[in-house]
N, C-alpha and C positions, 0 to 999 in steps of 0.2 A: 784323433778321437779324444773327446774330453774324458777326464777322470771321473769316478763316482763322486768325489768330493766337489768338483766344479759343478757337476750336474745338480747336486744337492743344494749348493749355494744359489745356482740359477733358479731352481724351483722355489727356494725360500724367498728370494727377492721378488719373484713373480707373485707369490702368495701375499707378501707384504704390501705390494702395490694394490692387489685386489682388496685387501683389508682396509687400506687407507682410503681407497675410492669408495668402498661401501660405507665407511664412517662419514666421509664427506657428504654423501648423498643423504644419510640419515639426519645429519645436523642442518642441512639446507634443503628442505623439500621444495620442489619446483612450484612456482605460482601457476594457477590455471591460465591457459592461453585464451586471449579474447577470441570470440567467434566473429571474425570479420572477413570481408572479401577484399581483394586488391582495390586500391583507390580508383584505378582506371575503369573498373567494372561497377563502381558504386556511384550512381548518378543521384542528384537531389531528389528525383522522382522515386527512387528506390530506397532512399535513406529512411523514409517513413511511408509505408504503403498500406492502404485500407483494403482488406480483402472482402470477399462476398459475405453477406450476412447469413447467419444461422438462426432460424426462428423456432422457438418453442413457446407455445401458448401466446401470451401477449408481449414476449420479450425477444428482441433480436440482438445478437452479439456479432460484432465485426472484428475479426482478428487484425491486429496491427503488426506488421513485420518491418524489419530493418536490416539493411545490408551493412550498416556501419555501427557496430556495437562496441562499447568500451567496458571492459571488465574492471570494476572498482576494487577487486580483491575480496577477501573474506568478509561476509556480512551475515548476521542472523536476524530473524524477525523478532519483534518484541514478544510475540506469543511463545516462540521457541526459548528465548532467554528466560522468560518467567517460568516456563515448564521445567527448565534445567536448574532453576534457582540461582542463575547468574545475573539477574536484574531485579530491581525492586522499584515499585512505584508507590510513592507515599505523599501524604499531605506535607505542606511546608511546616518547618518547625515554628513554634510560637503560636499555635492555634489554627494554622491553615489559612488558605486564601481561595475563594471561589474560583478565580480565573487563572490560578497558577498551581502546578504540581511539580514535584521533584522526581526525577528518574535517575537511579544510580546503576551504572553498568559495572558489575563486579567481575565480568568475564574479560577474556583476552581478545575478543572479536567485537567490532562495532555493531551496534544494534540499530536497526531501521524501525522507525516509528511512523506509521501511516497517519496522515490527517484524518480525523473522524473516528479514530480508534476509541471504542467505548470501554471505559474502565469502571468497574463496580466495586464498591466498598468505601473505604475512607470515611469521610463525613457526609458525602453524597456522591452519587454516580456522576461521571463526567464524560465528555468527549474531548480528545486531544485536538487542539486548535490548528495545528499545521504539521507538515512533515518535519521529522528530525532524524539526524544520525548521531547517536551517542557513542563517542569514541571508547575504545577499550580502556577499562579501569578509570572511567571518567564519570562525572555527574553533570546534570544539566537541569535547569528549570524550564518547564514547557508551558505554553499557553493551554488553557483548558476552559471549557464551557459546561456549566451545570445542566444535566438532563434529568434532574430529580429535585423538583422545586420545594418539596415539603419535608426535607430532612437535612439537619445539620448536627449530626452526632455520630459517634463511632459505634453504632449498633445497626446492623442490617439483617433483616429476616431473623431477628431475635438473637443474633450472634455478634460478639465484639469484633470489630475490624482491625483494631490496633492502629488505625490510620493508614493502612496499606490497601492496595487494590489488586483485584484480579482483572482479566481482560475477557471481553465478550468475543464470540467467534464470528462476528460481522462488524463492519464499521457502521457509523450512524447513517440513517437514511439521507438521501441527497439534499432534501429540503432542510433538515436539521443541521447537517454539516455545513451547507452554504451559509446559513444564518450565522454560524459561528466563525468558520474559517475565512469566509470572504466578506461578510458584512460586519463581523465583530459586534454582533447585537445580541446580548444575553436575553433580553426580553423577547426577541423574536424566536430565539432557540426554544424558550419555554412555550411560546405560542404554538410552534410547530410540533413540539412533543405532545401538547394537549390535543392538537388536531389528529395526530397519529393514534393516540390512545382512544379518542372518541370514535374514530372510524372502526376500531376493533372492539368496541364495547368494553373498554378497560377503564376502571376508575380507581387506581391504586391510591392508598392513603398518602403516599409520598410523591405522587405524580411522576414516577420514574418511567422513562422510555423503555426500560427493560421489561415492563409489564407486557408490552406488545412484542418486543423482540424475543422474549423467552416463552411466549405462548406456544404450546405444543403443536397445535394445529397449524399455525402460521409457519413455525419452524419446519414442520414436515413438508408443507407445500414448497417452501423456499428451498430446502435441501434437495428435493426431488427435481425441481427445475434446474438448479445449479449442476446437479450430477449429469443430467441429460446434455446440457450445454458443454460441460467439461469433457464428456466423451466425444462430442463433435469436434471440439478444438484439438483434442489429443490425436485425432486421426489425420490432421492436416499434413500434407507433404512437406510444407515449409516450417515444420514445428520448431526447429532450432533457430529460425529467424524471427519467431514470434516474440514480441517484447511487450504486448499489452492488448487491450481491446477497447472498442467503442460500443455503445449500446443504445437501443431505442426501445421505448415502451408504447404500445398502441400506435405505432407509426410515427412517434415523436422522438427526435434525437435528444437524449438526456445527458450524455457525457462520454468521457473517455479517460482512461488512465494507461500510461505506458512508461517504460523504464529504459535505461541506457543499455541494459544487457538482458538476454534471455534468462540467465540464471536468476537474476534479481526478480524478474517477473514471475518465474516459476515458483519462487518462494511464497508469493502473495496470491497466486492465481485462485486457489480454492476459496480463500476468504473474500476476494473481490467478486467472484462469481456468486457466492452466497449473498453478498451485499446487494448486488444489482437485482438478483432474484427476489430479495426482500422488498426492494423498491417496486418491482413489478407486482408482487402479491399485495402490497399496500395500495397500489393504484386501483386494483380490483376491489379491495375492501372499501376504499373511499367512495368509489363509484356506487357500490351497493348501498352504503350508508346514505348517500345523497339521492338514491333512487334513479341514478342515471347509468346507462350501460356504457361499455367501452366504445369509443369512436372507431368505426371500421375504416382503417387506413392501411394502405400497403406499406411495407417496410421501405424506408428510404434507401436510395442507391448508395454504393460506396462513394461516388462522386459528391453526393449531397453531404455525406458525413465529412469528407475531406474539406468541403467548402465551409461547413460549420466550424471545424477546428481551425482552419486558416483564418476565419473571420476574427478569432481571438488572437492568434499568433501575430497577425499583422498590426495589432495595436501597440502603442508605445507602453513601456513599463509604467504602471501607475504607482506602484509601491515596491520597495525593497525592504524586507524584514530580516535583519541579522538575527542570529540565534546564539544561545550560549553553548550550542552543540557544534558539530563540525560542518554545518551547512548554512547557506544563505538562500532564502526563498524570494522569488520575484513574482509580482502579481500584475495581471492584465485584465481588461474587461471590454466586452463588446456589447452591442445592444441586446444580444440574446444569451450571453454566457459569461462566466468567470473562468480565468485560467491562472494556474500557478506552475512554477518551475523550480525544482530543487537543485541547487548547484553546490558543489563542494568548495569549501574555502581553500585558497591556494596552499599547496604543500600537504594537504591532508590525504588524498587518495587519487588514484588514476582517474582522469576525467576527459581524455582525448579520444575521439573516434578514429576510424580508419582514414577519414578525410582530413584529420589533423585539427579539426575544429573542436571547441569546447563542447562537451557532451553532458546534458543534464542527467542526474541520477534518476529523476522521476519527473513526469509532467502530468498534470491533471487539468481537465476541462469539465465544467459542470454548468448545465443550463440554468437559467434564472427561473 
């Protein structure tokens, strides 16, 4: 039988082990596990699958699921970083430049910036020209396109901007975004902004796209449509496999956006749904302005959507754009659509799927 002293020593040693293990766990929190299925069960047909469409009014959304996801690690959206004060968007030093802005990530987590993100303030409102991932405690210059033709000063709505920007709760309409991101045509961006404002009976002194986007009636219609579609997607049985969605308006396929992991998609879902709902509302407004009604067409089948996406993916890479951030973007083009893929630079973050192949952090397809 052991003595009281030996029992005390044994208990003390056990307590010390518990304390040491507890300390080790606190200092090294486990990374989130990727949501993947075994390679043997993940066929090419399931690595990206288009689900049945969900239609509300003139908008149909198709869930995109994947059995081979790759968790890139901690990421925050630009909206979240700005809300927390851990990121700043500003004009370039020395007077600014229409087609370039600076983003500083003052936080300890990389910041995801979606192409088409609308920033308001500075010397004029802009849209971000392509996807970016700004590393922790890093700075990057980003492509931008003006969506406010008539202002070049640091005063907006009677208030000084200090050369910094806030972010809108939607990305640019698909036509405005395509003119910038894919065509790199500032003049066409302005033309598409003017068309959008004219369709909504807006004539702001500075010609800003925000005159339409911030319209209370349009925003209410957009948000109601997005909320209904969001509820439909939230009820899907394969929710954890969902990585994005494609969409059609009035029976015409307009585009798709999907991500390498469900978590990254979930961070952007509400904003992307509001954005496609805005596109749908604007199509109705444009038809009304022209005196034409919406074409009565049935929603495309998932197979038709897959064929639309594949027609772009089968093309050769037309352009590769390096960035000053942690990613490289590649571009393709078919007769009907543009496509872009956001890839991590080597050594930056996790980028392999369950099948062992390189996995894009994000993919976009936009109709012409």
